[in-house]
C-alpha angles and dihedrals in degrees: 000000000000122000110246111245112235118244112256112259110246116242111259118257119234111272113256089229092058089051090048090051093052093048093047094048092050090047090051094051090051095051092047090051086054091052094249093132100159091054093048091052092050088055094048091047091050125126090267088071097059111193090007091259102127107128098214092046091053091048092052089046091053092050089051089051093049094046091057090045093252091140097165092056092043093050092048089052093049092046089056091048089052090054094047095043114022115206093029102159096205094053094047091048092047095051091045091057091046092052090049089050093052090047093053091042091059091059103020090248095292113102117215093009121123112235131194115234091252094050090049094051089051094048090049091050091048091052093049088047090053091049090055090049091052092048092050093047095038118025098052092051120102097230127312132115118332112220114215123227114263116256088233115035091204090060095051111121112254117254112257114254117270113253113258113254116257110268090233093064100035098093100023096107092036088061100040114104111189099159112120142123113328093001128114120197130196122185113218129170106291098355149054117230117208128194132168133240093223135027110273096211127069093204135331107346099330113119115227117233092253093045091055091049091051091051094046090054091048089049091055091053091050095047097084088058098039094119095047105047143064124211127209111201114200116190122216137193134185118259094257113116116245116256114267108253093016129132094275125053094208145354087260091061092043090050093050092049091050090051090051091049093053090046091057094049092050093044088057098043099037097033093227115159114251088237090067094060130080121197127204141139141219092193108206097343123105092000116192088247109041118186145113097292106091091190097050102155091211088075093062086095148078135249128217139215115196120194139174109268109259094020095108 
């Protein structure tokens, strides 16, 4: 009698929590790059980061604080990173720079020279500003050379002037009118944020009849600008867990599918090329309608961020 061969063990699928973490970190970096620090920190402190002990989130928070000149908060975050992940290069480098800034601020950067209180204050502010500049130019970069702070802030080479925006994109957002039935519009620096009064989806990733009508109307208003804009579609879900054995393995998957559905509707109605869309999800985190009701149907939706093409 032959011995039955055991069935092969299927490879484990990525945990939904890990997928959420990567999406949240990427979204927080994007917000920080745009100068939307409070929103980035709100994401990093969300329920996914239980206890606030995620190393990557702490490192990013430290960089955000340093970029704003909040050195005590940055140093505290990096100290916690060093405790959780000994040898972390970013934390060690960040704390070294902060220590150098504090030492220079104490003397205005000129050892042995007597300074008036006003001059010392100005010198300290200049050094903090220099650190923020270095954080902006260096710590967001994905590798590449790391410029060192100048020994004398006043001798640092001035930053090259920013290139003037292309004339074809200067007035795109100013002329774009997206208000309409069921649509809420908020203008922010460099983008227009769009949310919806009601959930667009009946259940799962099936659009309601009203949701499709709202999207079709929005697409018609976007169409005259379709060659000059980009659209980020962010899928949302309520905070209720998906049903075991259902169509979607997690809220991350459901939110991604919803964002993809809306992209296809807007691509058709506004005639915007697929390459001008980005699709992501925050699942049930930072919903458009936060509150006590975990099953709020208004969060079965997406939100949009419309930018001028080439602005990012």
